[in-house]
N, C-alpha and C positions, 0 to 999 in steps of 0.2 A: 766446510761442507764437502761431501764426497759425491762424485758423479755416480749415479745409480747404474750406469752401464759398464764403465771401465774402471771404476773405483779410484780415479785420480782426484787429487784435491781440486776444489773449485772455489773461486772467490764469490761469495754470495752477491756481491755488487755487479758481477759480470752479467752482461745482457743475455747470455745463454744459460745462466743458472736455472736449474740445478745441474745442467749438463756442462761438460768441459769443452765440447766442440759441436759443430753442426752434424758431424758424423754420428756422434752418440745421440743427439737429438732425433735424427732420422731413424736410427736403429730402434729407439724407443717408440716412435710413431709407427714404424713397421710392425713392431710386436703387438701394439694395440690393434692395428688394422687386420692382422692375421689371426687374432683371437688368442694369442699367447697369454695375455693378461685377462683376468676375469674378476669382476667385482661381484662376489656372491651375495645374494639376498634370499629371503624366503620368497617363494613363488606367490604371485598375487592371486592365482587360482590353480586348481588341479585340472590339467588337461584331460587326463583319463576320466575323471569324474564328470567333467563338464561336456565331454564329447557325447553326442547321441542323446542329449536331453531335450533337443528341439529348440533350444534357445540360442 
């Protein structure tokens, strides 16, 4: 297994897996919190179409 942040090898049995260290784990969490990572999906509704329709 390879750490997604620094690309160092990681033992899958390690308690921090898939990360190699607390530092990499925190860097990943920070990236999610700042919006660097996005899981894209189709919108559930169209904001422009749904605005102003009184609903």
